[in-house]
Structures are given as structure tokens and as C-alpha cells.
PDB file of N, CA, C, O and CB in Angstrom:
ATOM      1  N   MET A   1      52.672  62.402 122.180  1.00  0.00           N
ATOM      2  CA  MET A   1      53.506  63.799 122.400  1.00  0.00           C
ATOM      3  C   MET A   1      54.925  63.365 122.620  1.00  0.00           C
ATOM      4  O   MET A   1      55.200  62.619 123.560  1.00  0.00           O
ATOM      5  CB  MET A   1      52.977  64.752 123.772  1.00  0.00           C
ATOM      6  N   THR A   2      55.908  63.840 121.721  1.00  0.00           N
ATOM      7  CA  THR A   2      57.334  63.542 121.554  1.00  0.00           C
ATOM      8  C   THR A   2      58.195  64.259 122.870  1.00  0.00           C
ATOM      9  O   THR A   2      57.682  64.895 123.791  1.00  0.00           O
ATOM     10  CB  THR A   2      57.837  64.162 120.001  1.00  0.00           C
ATOM     11  N   CYS A   3      59.569  63.980 122.684  1.00  0.00           N
ATOM     12  CA  CYS A   3      60.290  64.552 123.722  1.00  0.00           C
ATOM     13  C   CYS A   3      60.573  66.171 123.327  1.00  0.00           C
ATOM     14  O   CYS A   3      60.938  67.001 124.160  1.00  0.00           O
ATOM     15  CB  CYS A   3      61.658  63.666 123.939  1.00  0.00           C
ATOM     16  N   THR A   4      60.379  66.406 122.164  1.00  0.00           N
ATOM     17  CA  THR A   4      60.552  67.818 122.032  1.00  0.00           C
ATOM     18  C   THR A   4      59.613  68.730 122.049  1.00  0.00           C
ATOM     19  O   THR A   4      59.735  69.952 122.136  1.00  0.00           O
ATOM     20  CB  THR A   4      61.073  68.056 121.085  1.00  0.00           C
ATOM     21  N   ASP A   5      58.447  67.931 121.939  1.00  0.00           N
ATOM     22  CA  ASP A   5      57.048  68.825 122.568  1.00  0.00           C
ATOM     23  C   ASP A   5      56.936  69.134 123.917  1.00  0.00           C
ATOM     24  O   ASP A   5      56.492  70.204 124.332  1.00  0.00           O
ATOM     25  CB  ASP A   5      55.724  68.108 122.389  1.00  0.00           C
ATOM     26  N   ILE A   6      57.426  67.999 124.773  1.00  0.00           N
ATOM     27  CA  ILE A   6      57.739  68.255 126.494  1.00  0.00           C
ATOM     28  C   ILE A   6      58.584  69.423 126.629  1.00  0.00           C
ATOM     29  O   ILE A   6      58.237  70.412 127.275  1.00  0.00           O
ATOM     30  CB  ILE A   6      58.611  66.946 127.312  1.00  0.00           C
ATOM     31  N   HIS A   7      59.925  69.294 125.896  1.00  0.00           N
ATOM     32  CA  HIS A   7      60.922  70.221 126.025  1.00  0.00           C
ATOM     33  C   HIS A   7      60.474  71.569 125.742  1.00  0.00           C
ATOM     34  O   HIS A   7      60.753  72.537 126.450  1.00  0.00           O
ATOM     35  CB  HIS A   7      61.984  69.889 125.226  1.00  0.00           C
ATOM     36  N   SER A   8      59.698  71.610 124.580  1.00  0.00           N
ATOM     37  CA  SER A   8      58.873  72.965 124.201  1.00  0.00           C
ATOM     38  C   SER A   8      58.259  73.514 125.629  1.00  0.00           C
ATOM     39  O   SER A   8      58.677  74.446 126.316  1.00  0.00           O
ATOM     40  CB  SER A   8      57.487  72.615 122.993  1.00  0.00           C
ATOM     41  N   PHE A   9      57.311  72.778 125.823  1.00  0.00           N
ATOM     42  CA  PHE A   9      56.406  73.066 127.031  1.00  0.00           C
ATOM     43  C   PHE A   9      57.238  73.746 128.123  1.00  0.00           C
ATOM     44  O   PHE A   9      56.979  74.859 128.580  1.00  0.00           O
ATOM     45  CB  PHE A   9      55.737  71.701 127.624  1.00  0.00           C
ATOM     46  N   ARG A  10      58.147  73.056 128.455  1.00  0.00           N
ATOM     47  CA  ARG A  10      59.035  73.390 129.686  1.00  0.00           C
ATOM     48  C   ARG A  10      59.712  74.759 129.275  1.00  0.00           C
ATOM     49  O   ARG A  10      59.594  75.594 130.173  1.00  0.00           O
ATOM     50  CB  ARG A  10      60.235  72.140 130.030  1.00  0.00           C
ATOM     51  N   ILE A  11      60.289  75.145 128.328  1.00  0.00           N
ATOM     52  CA  ILE A  11      61.016  76.286 128.107  1.00  0.00           C
ATOM     53  C   ILE A  11      59.942  77.315 127.856  1.00  0.00           C
ATOM     54  O   ILE A  11      60.176  78.488 128.149  1.00  0.00           O
ATOM     55  CB  ILE A  11      62.043  76.133 126.967  1.00  0.00           C
ATOM     56  N   ALA A  12      58.786  76.965 127.338  1.00  0.00           N
ATOM     57  CA  ALA A  12      57.724  78.139 127.467  1.00  0.00           C
ATOM     58  C   ALA A  12      57.153  78.276 128.883  1.00  0.00           C
ATOM     59  O   ALA A  12      56.573  79.344 129.075  1.00  0.00           O
ATOM     60  CB  ALA A  12      56.472  77.897 126.468  1.00  0.00           C
ATOM     61  N   GLY A  13      57.189  77.514 129.808  1.00  0.00           N
ATOM     62  CA  GLY A  13      56.829  77.765 131.166  1.00  0.00           C
ATOM     63  C   GLY A  13      57.830  78.525 131.779  1.00  0.00           C
ATOM     64  O   GLY A  13      57.458  79.428 132.528  1.00  0.00           O
ATOM     65  N   GLN A  14      59.179  78.315 131.588  1.00  0.00           N
ATOM     66  CA  GLN A  14      60.128  79.001 132.243  1.00  0.00           C
ATOM     67  C   GLN A  14      60.293  80.448 131.667  1.00  0.00           C
ATOM     68  O   GLN A  14      60.912  81.266 132.347  1.00  0.00           O
ATOM     69  CB  GLN A  14      61.359  78.227 132.191  1.00  0.00           C
ATOM     70  N   ALA A  15      59.787  80.802 130.479  1.00  0.00           N
ATOM     71  CA  ALA A  15      59.871  82.186 129.904  1.00  0.00           C
ATOM     72  C   ALA A  15      58.496  82.871 130.396  1.00  0.00           C
ATOM     73  O   ALA A  15      58.411  84.096 130.479  1.00  0.00           O
ATOM     74  CB  ALA A  15      60.036  82.166 128.168  1.00  0.00           C
ATOM     75  N   VAL A  16      57.485  82.060 130.699  1.00  0.00           N
ATOM     76  CA  VAL A  16      56.292  82.667 131.417  1.00  0.00           C
ATOM     77  C   VAL A  16      56.584  83.270 132.615  1.00  0.00           C
ATOM     78  O   VAL A  16      56.318  84.448 132.853  1.00  0.00           O
ATOM     79  CB  VAL A  16      55.285  81.731 131.699  1.00  0.00           C
ATOM     80  N   ARG A  17      57.350  82.191 133.712  1.00  0.00           N
ATOM     81  CA  ARG A  17      57.835  82.630 134.947  1.00  0.00           C
ATOM     82  C   ARG A  17      58.789  83.909 135.112  1.00  0.00           C
ATOM     83  O   ARG A  17      58.686  84.733 136.021  1.00  0.00           O
ATOM     84  CB  ARG A  17      58.473  81.548 135.442  1.00  0.00           C
ATOM     85  N   GLN A  18      59.739  83.933 134.073  1.00  0.00           N
ATOM     86  CA  GLN A  18      60.640  84.948 133.808  1.00  0.00           C
ATOM     87  C   GLN A  18      59.829  86.495 133.793  1.00  0.00           C
ATOM     88  O   GLN A  18      60.078  87.451 134.526  1.00  0.00           O
ATOM     89  CB  GLN A  18      61.362  84.556 132.373  1.00  0.00           C
ATOM     90  N   VAL A  19      58.918  86.414 132.852  1.00  0.00           N
ATOM     91  CA  VAL A  19      57.991  87.463 132.606  1.00  0.00           C
ATOM     92  C   VAL A  19      57.288  87.904 133.854  1.00  0.00           C
ATOM     93  O   VAL A  19      57.348  89.021 134.368  1.00  0.00           O
ATOM     94  CB  VAL A  19      57.018  87.045 131.600  1.00  0.00           C
ATOM     95  N   ARG A  20      56.647  86.908 134.245  1.00  0.00           N
ATOM     96  CA  ARG A  20      56.038  87.227 135.648  1.00  0.00           C
ATOM     97  C   ARG A  20      56.700  87.620 136.795  1.00  0.00           C
ATOM     98  O   ARG A  20      56.159  88.396 137.583  1.00  0.00           O
ATOM     99  CB  ARG A  20      55.442  86.247 136.087  1.00  0.00           C
ATOM    100  N   HIS A  21      57.846  87.158 136.987  1.00  0.00           N
ATOM    101  CA  HIS A  21      58.836  87.649 138.082  1.00  0.00           C
ATOM    102  C   HIS A  21      59.864  88.288 137.776  1.00  0.00           C
ATOM    103  O   HIS A  21      60.683  88.471 138.676  1.00  0.00           O
ATOM    104  CB  HIS A  21      59.338  86.750 138.793  1.00  0.00           C
ATOM    105  N   GLY A  22      60.158  88.850 136.360  1.00  0.00           N
ATOM    106  CA  GLY A  22      61.201  89.827 136.161  1.00  0.00           C
ATOM    107  C   GLY A  22      62.399  88.831 135.650  1.00  0.00           C
ATOM    108  O   GLY A  22      62.840  88.741 134.504  1.00  0.00           O
ATOM    109  N   SER A  23      62.718  88.258 136.580  1.00  0.00           N
ATOM    110  CA  SER A  23      64.091  87.522 136.291  1.00  0.00           C
ATOM    111  C   SER A  23      64.200  86.276 136.849  1.00  0.00           C
ATOM    112  O   SER A  23      63.414  85.936 137.734  1.00  0.00           O
ATOM    113  CB  SER A  23      65.261  88.242 136.776  1.00  0.00           C
ATOM    114  N   THR A  24      65.172  85.458 136.406  1.00  0.00           N
ATOM    115  CA  THR A  24      65.522  83.987 136.928  1.00  0.00           C
ATOM    116  C   THR A  24      66.691  84.245 138.300  1.00  0.00           C
ATOM    117  O   THR A  24      66.856  83.403 139.183  1.00  0.00           O
ATOM    118  CB  THR A  24      66.342  82.936 135.428  1.00  0.00           C
ATOM    119  N   THR A  25      67.396  85.527 138.243  1.00  0.00           N
ATOM    120  CA  THR A  25      68.260  85.989 139.050  1.00  0.00           C
ATOM    121  C   THR A  25      67.607  86.493 140.033  1.00  0.00           C
ATOM    122  O   THR A  25      66.658  87.250 139.826  1.00  0.00           O
ATOM    123  CB  THR A  25      69.078  86.782 138.548  1.00  0.00           C
ATOM    124  N   SER A  26      68.036  86.131 141.352  1.00  0.00           N
ATOM    125  CA  SER A  26      67.395  86.610 142.556  1.00  0.00           C
ATOM    126  C   SER A  26      67.928  88.037 142.768  1.00  0.00           C
ATOM    127  O   SER A  26      68.916  88.473 142.177  1.00  0.00           O
ATOM    128  CB  SER A  26      67.683  85.657 143.807  1.00  0.00           C
ATOM    129  N   GLN A  27      67.113  88.811 143.761  1.00  0.00           N
ATOM    130  CA  GLN A  27      67.324  90.027 144.230  1.00  0.00           C
ATOM    131  C   GLN A  27      68.648  90.064 145.118  1.00  0.00           C
ATOM    132  O   GLN A  27      69.368  91.062 145.164  1.00  0.00           O
ATOM    133  CB  GLN A  27      66.110  90.444 144.949  1.00  0.00           C
ATOM    134  N   ASP A  28      68.913  88.845 145.843  1.00  0.00           N
ATOM    135  CA  ASP A  28      69.896  88.651 146.631  1.00  0.00           C
ATOM    136  C   ASP A  28      71.295  88.922 145.953  1.00  0.00           C
ATOM    137  O   ASP A  28      72.271  89.335 146.579  1.00  0.00           O
ATOM    138  CB  ASP A  28      69.747  87.363 147.131  1.00  0.00           C
ATOM    139  N   PHE A  29      71.282  88.648 144.628  1.00  0.00           N
ATOM    140  CA  PHE A  29      72.649  88.391 144.002  1.00  0.00           C
ATOM    141  C   PHE A  29      73.110  90.087 143.827  1.00  0.00           C
ATOM    142  O   PHE A  29      74.223  90.572 144.035  1.00  0.00           O
ATOM    143  CB  PHE A  29      72.531  87.356 142.321  1.00  0.00           C
ATOM    144  N   HIS A  30      71.941  90.734 143.406  1.00  0.00           N
ATOM    145  CA  HIS A  30      72.351  92.331 143.373  1.00  0.00           C
ATOM    146  C   HIS A  30      72.502  92.954 144.453  1.00  0.00           C
ATOM    147  O   HIS A  30      73.232  93.945 144.426  1.00  0.00           O
ATOM    148  CB  HIS A  30      71.486  93.162 142.760  1.00  0.00           C
ATOM    149  N   SER A  31      71.940  92.612 145.556  1.00  0.00           N
ATOM    150  CA  SER A  31      71.984  93.319 146.853  1.00  0.00           C
ATOM    151  C   SER A  31      73.376  92.882 147.549  1.00  0.00           C
ATOM    152  O   SER A  31      73.958  93.676 148.288  1.00  0.00           O
ATOM    153  CB  SER A  31      70.639  92.924 147.799  1.00  0.00           C
ATOM    154  N   LYS A  32      73.968  91.396 147.250  1.00  0.00           N
ATOM    155  CA  LYS A  32      75.227  91.374 147.755  1.00  0.00           C
ATOM    156  C   LYS A  32      76.345  91.811 146.937  1.00  0.00           C
ATOM    157  O   LYS A  32      77.386  92.241 147.434  1.00  0.00           O
ATOM    158  CB  LYS A  32      75.456  90.196 148.150  1.00  0.00           C
ATOM    159  N   TYR A  33      76.125  91.696 145.567  1.00  0.00           N
ATOM    160  CA  TYR A  33      77.504  91.896 144.707  1.00  0.00           C
ATOM    161  C   TYR A  33      77.403  93.084 143.626  1.00  0.00           C
ATOM    162  O   TYR A  33      78.167  93.345 142.697  1.00  0.00           O
ATOM    163  CB  TYR A  33      77.873  90.447 143.835  1.00  0.00           C
ATOM    164  N   GLY A  34      76.349  93.651 143.992  1.00  0.00           N
ATOM    165  CA  GLY A  34      76.002  94.903 142.571  1.00  0.00           C
ATOM    166  C   GLY A  34      76.925  95.791 143.015  1.00  0.00           C
ATOM    167  O   GLY A  34      77.823  95.973 142.193  1.00  0.00           O
ATOM    168  N   THR A  35      77.038  96.480 144.139  1.00  0.00           N
ATOM    169  CA  THR A  35      78.070  97.640 144.217  1.00  0.00           C
ATOM    170  C   THR A  35      79.454  97.047 143.997  1.00  0.00           C
ATOM    171  O   THR A  35      80.301  97.691 143.378  1.00  0.00           O
ATOM    172  CB  THR A  35      78.030  98.424 145.673  1.00  0.00           C
ATOM    173  N   GLY A  36      79.705  95.852 144.482  1.00  0.00           N
ATOM    174  CA  GLY A  36      81.263  95.614 144.370  1.00  0.00           C
ATOM    175  C   GLY A  36      81.615  95.501 142.986  1.00  0.00           C
ATOM    176  O   GLY A  36      82.767  95.787 142.658  1.00  0.00           O
ATOM    177  N   LEU A  37      80.531  95.009 141.868  1.00  0.00           N
ATOM    178  CA  LEU A  37      80.739  94.819 140.728  1.00  0.00           C
ATOM    179  C   LEU A  37      80.994  96.127 140.131  1.00  0.00           C
ATOM    180  O   LEU A  37      81.957  96.312 139.388  1.00  0.00           O
ATOM    181  CB  LEU A  37      79.783  94.101 140.216  1.00  0.00           C
ATOM    182  N   MET A  38      80.177  97.015 140.429  1.00  0.00           N
ATOM    183  CA  MET A  38      80.168  98.357 140.051  1.00  0.00           C
ATOM    184  C   MET A  38      81.335  99.144 140.317  1.00  0.00           C
ATOM    185  O   MET A  38      81.704 100.021 139.536  1.00  0.00           O
ATOM    186  CB  MET A  38      79.149  98.949 140.609  1.00  0.00           C
ATOM    187  N   ILE A  39      81.984  98.848 141.473  1.00  0.00           N
ATOM    188  CA  ILE A  39      83.366  99.606 141.685  1.00  0.00           C
ATOM    189  C   ILE A  39      84.308  98.874 140.863  1.00  0.00           C
ATOM    190  O   ILE A  39      85.202  99.484 140.278  1.00  0.00           O
ATOM    191  CB  ILE A  39      83.915  99.655 143.255  1.00  0.00           C
ATOM    192  N   GLY A  40      84.183  97.604 140.768  1.00  0.00           N
ATOM    193  CA  GLY A  40      85.319  96.578 140.449  1.00  0.00           C
ATOM    194  C   GLY A  40      85.431  97.224 138.854  1.00  0.00           C
ATOM    195  O   GLY A  40      86.495  97.544 138.323  1.00  0.00           O
ATOM    196  N   GLY A  41      84.400  97.308 138.377  1.00  0.00           N
ATOM    197  CA  GLY A  41      84.216  97.606 136.864  1.00  0.00           C
ATOM    198  C   GLY A  41      84.823  99.178 136.582  1.00  0.00           C
ATOM    199  O   GLY A  41      85.620  99.325 135.655  1.00  0.00           O
ATOM    200  N   ALA A  42      84.488 100.136 137.267  1.00  0.00           N
ATOM    201  CA  ALA A  42      84.893 101.289 137.235  1.00  0.00           C
ATOM    202  C   ALA A  42      86.574 101.233 137.577  1.00  0.00           C
ATOM    203  O   ALA A  42      87.336 101.875 136.854  1.00  0.00           O
ATOM    204  CB  ALA A  42      83.986 102.087 138.174  1.00  0.00           C
ATOM    205  N   VAL A  43      86.933 100.686 138.355  1.00  0.00           N
ATOM    206  CA  VAL A  43      88.363 100.641 138.536  1.00  0.00           C
ATOM    207  C   VAL A  43      89.062  99.933 137.432  1.00  0.00           C
ATOM    208  O   VAL A  43      90.135 100.414 137.068  1.00  0.00           O
ATOM    209  CB  VAL A  43      88.693 100.004 139.807  1.00  0.00           C
ATOM    210  N   PHE A  44      88.622  98.876 136.850  1.00  0.00           N
ATOM    211  CA  PHE A  44      89.417  98.427 135.784  1.00  0.00           C
ATOM    212  C   PHE A  44      89.044  99.155 134.434  1.00  0.00           C
ATOM    213  O   PHE A  44      89.818  98.990 133.492  1.00  0.00           O
ATOM    214  CB  PHE A  44      89.265  96.922 135.668  1.00  0.00           C
ATOM    215  N   CYS A  45      87.925  99.947 134.257  1.00  0.00           N
ATOM    216  CA  CYS A  45      88.028 100.686 133.008  1.00  0.00           C
ATOM    217  C   CYS A  45      88.976 101.995 133.226  1.00  0.00           C
ATOM    218  O   CYS A  45      89.635 102.535 132.337  1.00  0.00           O
ATOM    219  CB  CYS A  45      86.528 101.102 132.510  1.00  0.00           C
ATOM    220  N   THR A  46      88.910 102.384 134.558  1.00  0.00           N
ATOM    221  CA  THR A  46      89.863 103.514 134.622  1.00  0.00           C
ATOM    222  C   THR A  46      91.530 103.206 134.426  1.00  0.00           C
ATOM    223  O   THR A  46      92.380 103.905 133.875  1.00  0.00           O
ATOM    224  CB  THR A  46      89.619 104.152 136.033  1.00  0.00           C
ATOM    225  N   ALA A  47      91.642 102.042 135.016  1.00  0.00           N
ATOM    226  CA  ALA A  47      93.218 101.139 134.796  1.00  0.00           C
ATOM    227  C   ALA A  47      93.390 101.244 133.458  1.00  0.00           C
ATOM    228  O   ALA A  47      94.314 101.973 133.097  1.00  0.00           O
ATOM    229  CB  ALA A  47      93.301  99.362 135.209  1.00  0.00           C
ATOM    230  N   VAL A  48      92.550 100.546 132.384  1.00  0.00           N
ATOM    231  CA  VAL A  48      93.202 100.343 131.200  1.00  0.00           C
ATOM    232  C   VAL A  48      92.973 101.772 130.702  1.00  0.00           C
ATOM    233  O   VAL A  48      94.025 102.189 130.218  1.00  0.00           O
ATOM    234  CB  VAL A  48      92.652  99.108 130.281  1.00  0.00           C
ATOM    235  N   TRP A  49      92.035 102.635 130.643  1.00  0.00           N
ATOM    236  CA  TRP A  49      92.035 103.892 130.001  1.00  0.00           C
ATOM    237  C   TRP A  49      93.514 104.518 130.422  1.00  0.00           C
ATOM    238  O   TRP A  49      94.350 104.786 129.560  1.00  0.00           O
ATOM    239  CB  TRP A  49      90.692 104.821 130.493  1.00  0.00           C
ATOM    240  N   SER A  50      93.716 104.694 131.649  1.00  0.00           N
ATOM    241  CA  SER A  50      95.044 105.195 132.138  1.00  0.00           C
ATOM    242  C   SER A  50      96.228 104.553 131.384  1.00  0.00           C
ATOM    243  O   SER A  50      97.072 105.338 130.951  1.00  0.00           O
ATOM    244  CB  SER A  50      95.195 104.907 133.665  1.00  0.00           C
ATOM    245  N   TYR A  51      96.384 103.399 131.196  1.00  0.00           N
ATOM    246  CA  TYR A  51      97.356 102.791 130.378  1.00  0.00           C
ATOM    247  C   TYR A  51      97.444 103.064 129.120  1.00  0.00           C
ATOM    248  O   TYR A  51      98.537 103.231 128.579  1.00  0.00           O
ATOM    249  CB  TYR A  51      97.285 101.629 130.407  1.00  0.00           C
ATOM    250  N   VAL A  52      96.255 103.149 128.458  1.00  0.00           N
ATOM    251  CA  VAL A  52      96.244 103.437 127.025  1.00  0.00           C
ATOM    252  C   VAL A  52      96.475 104.903 126.812  1.00  0.00           C
ATOM    253  O   VAL A  52      96.976 105.251 125.743  1.00  0.00           O
ATOM    254  CB  VAL A  52      94.922 103.001 126.373  1.00  0.00           C
ATOM    255  N   LEU A  53      96.179 105.755 127.670  1.00  0.00           N
ATOM    256  CA  LEU A  53      96.521 107.181 127.462  1.00  0.00           C
ATOM    257  C   LEU A  53      97.798 107.449 127.729  1.00  0.00           C
ATOM    258  O   LEU A  53      98.329 108.306 127.022  1.00  0.00           O
ATOM    259  CB  LEU A  53      95.771 108.054 128.208  1.00  0.00           C
ATOM    260  N   THR A  54      98.536 106.853 128.706  1.00  0.00           N
ATOM    261  CA  THR A  54      99.889 107.271 129.134  1.00  0.00           C
ATOM    262  C   THR A  54     100.866 106.332 128.667  1.00  0.00           C
ATOM    263  O   THR A  54     102.019 106.711 128.876  1.00  0.00           O
ATOM    264  CB  THR A  54     100.009 107.404 130.607  1.00  0.00           C
ATOM    265  N   GLN A  55     100.757 105.249 128.111  1.00  0.00           N
ATOM    266  CA  GLN A  55     102.055 104.320 127.779  1.00  0.00           C
ATOM    267  C   GLN A  55     101.735 103.835 126.408  1.00  0.00           C
ATOM    268  O   GLN A  55     102.670 103.114 126.057  1.00  0.00           O
ATOM    269  CB  GLN A  55     102.316 102.955 128.871  1.00  0.00           C
ATOM    270  N   THR A  56     100.835 103.910 125.484  1.00  0.00           N
ATOM    271  CA  THR A  56     100.978 103.346 124.361  1.00  0.00           C
ATOM    272  C   THR A  56     101.592 104.215 123.359  1.00  0.00           C
ATOM    273  O   THR A  56     102.068 103.736 122.330  1.00  0.00           O
ATOM    274  CB  THR A  56      99.828 102.874 123.991  1.00  0.00           C
ATOM    275  N   GLY A  57     101.608 105.584 123.629  1.00  0.00           N
ATOM    276  CA  GLY A  57     102.422 106.623 122.709  1.00  0.00           C
ATOM    277  C   GLY A  57     101.560 106.625 121.325  1.00  0.00           C
ATOM    278  O   GLY A  57     102.117 106.550 120.230  1.00  0.00           O
ATOM    279  N   ILE A  58     100.113 106.720 121.484  1.00  0.00           N
ATOM    280  CA  ILE A  58      99.123 107.104 120.682  1.00  0.00           C
ATOM    281  C   ILE A  58      99.029 108.632 120.503  1.00  0.00           C
ATOM    282  O   ILE A  58      98.750 109.295 121.501  1.00  0.00           O
ATOM    283  CB  ILE A  58      97.938 106.554 121.184  1.00  0.00           C
ATOM    284  N   THR A  59      99.222 109.214 119.398  1.00  0.00           N
ATOM    285  CA  THR A  59      99.134 110.699 119.211  1.00  0.00           C
ATOM    286  C   THR A  59      97.500 110.783 118.632  1.00  0.00           C
ATOM    287  O   THR A  59      97.044 110.183 117.659  1.00  0.00           O
ATOM    288  CB  THR A  59     100.459 111.348 118.010  1.00  0.00           C
ATOM    289  N   TRP A  60      96.787 111.722 119.550  1.00  0.00           N
ATOM    290  CA  TRP A  60      95.422 111.552 119.445  1.00  0.00           C
ATOM    291  C   TRP A  60      95.080 112.634 118.613  1.00  0.00           C
ATOM    292  O   TRP A  60      93.953 112.548 118.126  1.00  0.00           O
ATOM    293  CB  TRP A  60      94.683 111.511 120.729  1.00  0.00           C
ATOM    294  N   ASN A  61      95.826 113.762 118.274  1.00  0.00           N
ATOM    295  CA  ASN A  61      95.381 115.005 117.639  1.00  0.00           C
ATOM    296  C   ASN A  61      93.879 115.462 117.835  1.00  0.00           C
ATOM    297  O   ASN A  61      92.982 115.348 117.000  1.00  0.00           O
ATOM    298  CB  ASN A  61      95.630 114.857 116.204  1.00  0.00           C
ATOM    299  N   LEU A  62      93.798 115.922 118.917  1.00  0.00           N
ATOM    300  CA  LEU A  62      92.655 116.428 119.580  1.00  0.00           C
ATOM    301  C   LEU A  62      92.045 117.705 118.887  1.00  0.00           C
ATOM    302  O   LEU A  62      90.833 117.902 118.801  1.00  0.00           O
ATOM    303  CB  LEU A  62      93.032 116.723 121.000  1.00  0.00           C
ATOM    304  N   SER A  63      92.899 118.446 118.463  1.00  0.00           N
ATOM    305  CA  SER A  63      92.681 119.964 118.308  1.00  0.00           C
ATOM    306  C   SER A  63      93.355 120.095 117.046  1.00  0.00           C
ATOM    307  O   SER A  63      94.477 119.591 116.985  1.00  0.00           O
ATOM    308  CB  SER A  63      93.297 120.977 119.516  1.00  0.00           C
ATOM    309  N   PRO A  64      92.722 120.891 115.629  1.00  0.00           N
ATOM    310  CA  PRO A  64      93.668 121.007 114.540  1.00  0.00           C
ATOM    311  C   PRO A  64      94.118 122.462 114.575  1.00  0.00           C
ATOM    312  O   PRO A  64      94.745 122.938 113.629  1.00  0.00           O
ATOM    313  CB  PRO A  64      93.036 120.590 113.131  1.00  0.00           C
ATOM    314  N   VAL A  65      93.750 123.301 115.846  1.00  0.00           N
ATOM    315  CA  VAL A  65      94.265 124.737 115.936  1.00  0.00           C
ATOM    316  C   VAL A  65      95.724 124.960 116.259  1.00  0.00           C
ATOM    317  O   VAL A  65      96.369 124.593 117.241  1.00  0.00           O
ATOM    318  CB  VAL A  65      93.509 125.453 116.966  1.00  0.00           C
ATOM    319  N   GLY A  66      96.149 125.766 115.016  1.00  0.00           N
ATOM    320  CA  GLY A  66      97.778 125.937 114.674  1.00  0.00           C
ATOM    321  C   GLY A  66      98.263 124.639 114.013  1.00  0.00           C
ATOM    322  O   GLY A  66      99.483 124.477 113.999  1.00  0.00           O
ATOM    323  N   LYS A  67      97.658 123.896 113.582  1.00  0.00           N
ATOM    324  CA  LYS A  67      98.296 122.721 112.757  1.00  0.00           C
ATOM    325  C   LYS A  67      97.843 122.863 111.363  1.00  0.00           C
ATOM    326  O   LYS A  67      98.570 122.638 110.395  1.00  0.00           O
ATOM    327  CB  LYS A  67      97.880 121.239 113.300  1.00  0.00           C
ATOM    328  N   VAL A  68      96.697 123.220 111.298  1.00  0.00           N
ATOM    329  CA  VAL A  68      96.224 123.476 109.643  1.00  0.00           C
ATOM    330  C   VAL A  68      96.436 124.740 109.318  1.00  0.00           C
ATOM    331  O   VAL A  68      95.976 125.679 109.967  1.00  0.00           O
ATOM    332  CB  VAL A  68      94.671 123.232 109.257  1.00  0.00           C
ATOM    333  N   MET A  69      97.220 124.871 108.187  1.00  0.00           N
ATOM    334  CA  MET A  69      97.313 126.401 107.778  1.00  0.00           C
ATOM    335  C   MET A  69      96.404 126.340 106.363  1.00  0.00           C
ATOM    336  O   MET A  69      96.393 125.389 105.581  1.00  0.00           O
ATOM    337  CB  MET A  69      99.135 127.010 107.503  1.00  0.00           C
ATOM    338  N   PRO A  70      95.688 127.521 106.237  1.00  0.00           N
ATOM    339  CA  PRO A  70      94.927 127.633 105.114  1.00  0.00           C
ATOM    340  C   PRO A  70      95.878 127.969 103.829  1.00  0.00           C
ATOM    341  O   PRO A  70      96.945 128.575 103.935  1.00  0.00           O
ATOM    342  CB  PRO A  70      93.844 128.708 105.381  1.00  0.00           C
ATOM    343  N   LYS A  71      95.341 127.491 102.613  1.00  0.00           N
ATOM    344  CA  LYS A  71      96.012 127.630 101.433  1.00  0.00           C
ATOM    345  C   LYS A  71      95.902 129.015 101.032  1.00  0.00           C
ATOM    346  O   LYS A  71      95.023 129.773 101.442  1.00  0.00           O
ATOM    347  CB  LYS A  71      95.533 126.727 100.428  1.00  0.00           C
ATOM    348  N   GLU A  72      96.884 129.344 100.163  1.00  0.00           N
ATOM    349  CA  GLU A  72      97.029 130.900  99.659  1.00  0.00           C
ATOM    350  C   GLU A  72      95.630 130.963  98.597  1.00  0.00           C
ATOM    351  O   GLU A  72      95.222 130.053  97.876  1.00  0.00           O
ATOM    352  CB  GLU A  72      98.812 131.251  98.673  1.00  0.00           C
ATOM    353  N   TRP A  73      95.127 132.179  98.744  1.00  0.00           N
ATOM    354  CA  TRP A  73      93.926 132.378  97.821  1.00  0.00           C
ATOM    355  C   TRP A  73      94.529 132.540  96.609  1.00  0.00           C
ATOM    356  O   TRP A  73      95.655 133.012  96.455  1.00  0.00           O
ATOM    357  CB  TRP A  73      92.970 133.574  98.135  1.00  0.00           C
ATOM    358  N   ARG A  74      93.493 131.995  95.381  1.00  0.00           N
ATOM    359  CA  ARG A  74      93.892 132.191  93.879  1.00  0.00           C
ATOM    360  C   ARG A  74      92.643 132.777  93.511  1.00  0.00           C
ATOM    361  O   ARG A  74      91.558 132.545  94.043  1.00  0.00           O
ATOM    362  CB  ARG A  74      94.324 130.806  92.946  1.00  0.00           C
ATOM    363  N   GLU A  75      92.905 133.649  92.446  1.00  0.00           N
ATOM    364  CA  GLU A  75      91.946 134.089  91.611  1.00  0.00           C
ATOM    365  C   GLU A  75      91.338 133.227  90.668  1.00  0.00           C
ATOM    366  O   GLU A  75      92.173 132.551  90.067  1.00  0.00           O
ATOM    367  CB  GLU A  75      92.392 135.036  91.008  1.00  0.00           C
ATOM    368  N   ALA A  76      89.904 132.978  90.264  1.00  0.00           N
ATOM    369  CA  ALA A  76      89.789 132.060  89.499  1.00  0.00           C
ATOM    370  C   ALA A  76      90.212 132.449  87.874  1.00  0.00           C
ATOM    371  O   ALA A  76      90.192 133.551  87.326  1.00  0.00           O
ATOM    372  CB  ALA A  76      88.453 131.625  89.743  1.00  0.00           C
ATOM    373  N   GLU A  77      90.506 131.434  87.458  1.00  0.00           N
ATOM    374  CA  GLU A  77      91.167 131.787  85.815  1.00  0.00           C
ATOM    375  C   GLU A  77      89.935 131.835  84.952  1.00  0.00           C
ATOM    376  O   GLU A  77      89.056 130.985  85.096  1.00  0.00           O
ATOM    377  CB  GLU A  77      92.339 130.449  85.075  1.00  0.00           C
ATOM    378  N   GLU A  78      89.814 133.014  83.858  1.00  0.00           N
ATOM    379  CA  GLU A  78      88.925 132.843  83.141  1.00  0.00           C
ATOM    380  C   GLU A  78      89.331 132.634  81.711  1.00  0.00           C
ATOM    381  O   GLU A  78      88.474 132.442  80.848  1.00  0.00           O
ATOM    382  CB  GLU A  78      88.146 133.769  83.358  1.00  0.00           C
TER     383      GLU A  78
END
């Protein structure tokens, strides 16, 4: 058996443990930091979009109402 074979068995064993137990991350991490990460992510996302919408000067053109004028109708030439 080579070193690569032993390494393959080790990786396979880790994969089996992950499948059986769900994840290598303990549930303590989620209970400790999950709420804070979600709130932090929401605050960050809101701050970035607030900056983009108010400070960058992008014209969004959300509605074409009143901006698009129909062309004059013309009869088909025969």
C-alpha cells in the first residue's frame, strides 16, 4: 500500500463521517454566531444597496411610461 492509497482511505473515511453526521461544523457554531452573521449580512447588503441607489448616479429607467412615443401610422405602399 502506498502513501496515496492511505490518504485516499483517510479522505473516504472523512466523507463517510460527514454523510452520517451531516457536517464537520458543529452545531455550536450556528447557535453562537448564526443570528449575528445573518443580521450582519443584512446590514451590509442594505448599506451597499443604499449607497448604490443614492450615490452612484445610475439612471435606472424603471418605467417607459411617458418616455416612449409611438411612431406615426403609415399606410402600406402598394
